[in-house]
N, C-alpha and C positions, 0 to 999 in steps of 0.2 A: 587598816587603815590606807593600804595601797590599796586593797579591791575598791573601796570607798570612793577613792580620786580616779581609778579605772573605771567605774561605773558611771561617773559623773563625767568624765573625759568622752565616752562614747555615748554617753546620751547628750550631749553638747554636741556632737557629731551628727547624730540624726535631726538634731535641733537645727542646725546649722544648714543642713543639706534640707531640711522642711521650711527656712526661710528662703534660702537665696531659689527655692523652686519654686515659693510664692513672688516673689518677685517678676522671676522669667515666666510665669504664666500670664498677670499683670499685663507685664510691657510684652507680650506678645500675642495677647488678648486672647489666649488660648481659651477653647469652651471647655475644659476642666480644670477643676479647684488646684493649686498648686499643691496640696500634701498629696493627691494623686499621680502628679507631677516627679514629685520626691520618690514616692514608692518606685515607680517606674525607675528613676533615678539609680535607689538605691540595689535594685534588683539585676541591672544592667553594667553596676560596679562590683557586684559579686557574682555572676556570671564569666565577665569576663577577666576575673580574678584582678584587677586593680585591688580592690578592696579583696583581703581574706574575710572568711565568717567569723575567724577567732577574735580578727580587730573588733569586732564590733558585736560579738555573740554576750558577751556581760552585760552589755546596757540593756540589749535587746531582752535579754530574760529578766531584767528588771521592769521592765515596760509592760510586757506580757504579764506578767506576776501581779503588778498592782495595776492592769486594765480596768479594772472594773472600777478604782477610783474615777476614772475619764469621763465614764456615766452620772456619775452624781449632778453635773450640772444639769445636765439634760433632762435628767429628771424633777429636779426641782424647777426647771421652767415647765413642763408639762403640769406637774401639779397646779404649777399659776396660773394656766391659763385652760383650766377644765371646759370652760364656756365654749371654748373654740373645740375644743377636743369634742364635747359633746354632740355638736353642731356637724363635725367632719366624722364621726365615730366611723361611720358604714364605710367612706374611700380610705380610711387609715387602717381599719382592720382587712379589709380588702389588697391594698398594697402592700402589709405587712403579713398576710396569707401566701397572697402570690409570689412576690419575693422571696419569702422563706423556699417555699416550692421551687420555684424556676432555680437559685442557688444551690438545694440539693441536687435537683436533677443532673444540673451542667457538671457538680463536683462528682458527680457518680457516673457520670460518662466520661469525663477527663480521665476519673481517674482509671477508668476502663480500658478507655484507649492508651494511659502512659504506661499501664501491665502488660495489656498486648504488645506496645512496641519495644518495651524492657525484654520480652519473652520472645521477640523475634516473629510475632503473628501477623504483624502489619506490617 
């Protein structure tokens, strides 16, 4: 019971940060979604030590373990709008393939950079 309550509390913290970041993004007319701002805020809080990883790890682990469930609404919407997909299939495919390639390339380059920096090569 204690673990369930702790998980819910930690998820609540993530939700509160996301909610406040959405409000801030709207109020400041930022060109990024509030959810992206929330990710940056959580990262900064963790890096500065204001929030310890152990304080959020159980809730984060639960959310990651159930991440696939968050894509179900998106999949349903895609299935509902097959005409739109058929019209724009080439563009969508190009964006998905190019985006995947760019993310993989960036991740590889960044990983090599960080490994080199850790070893003292850079």
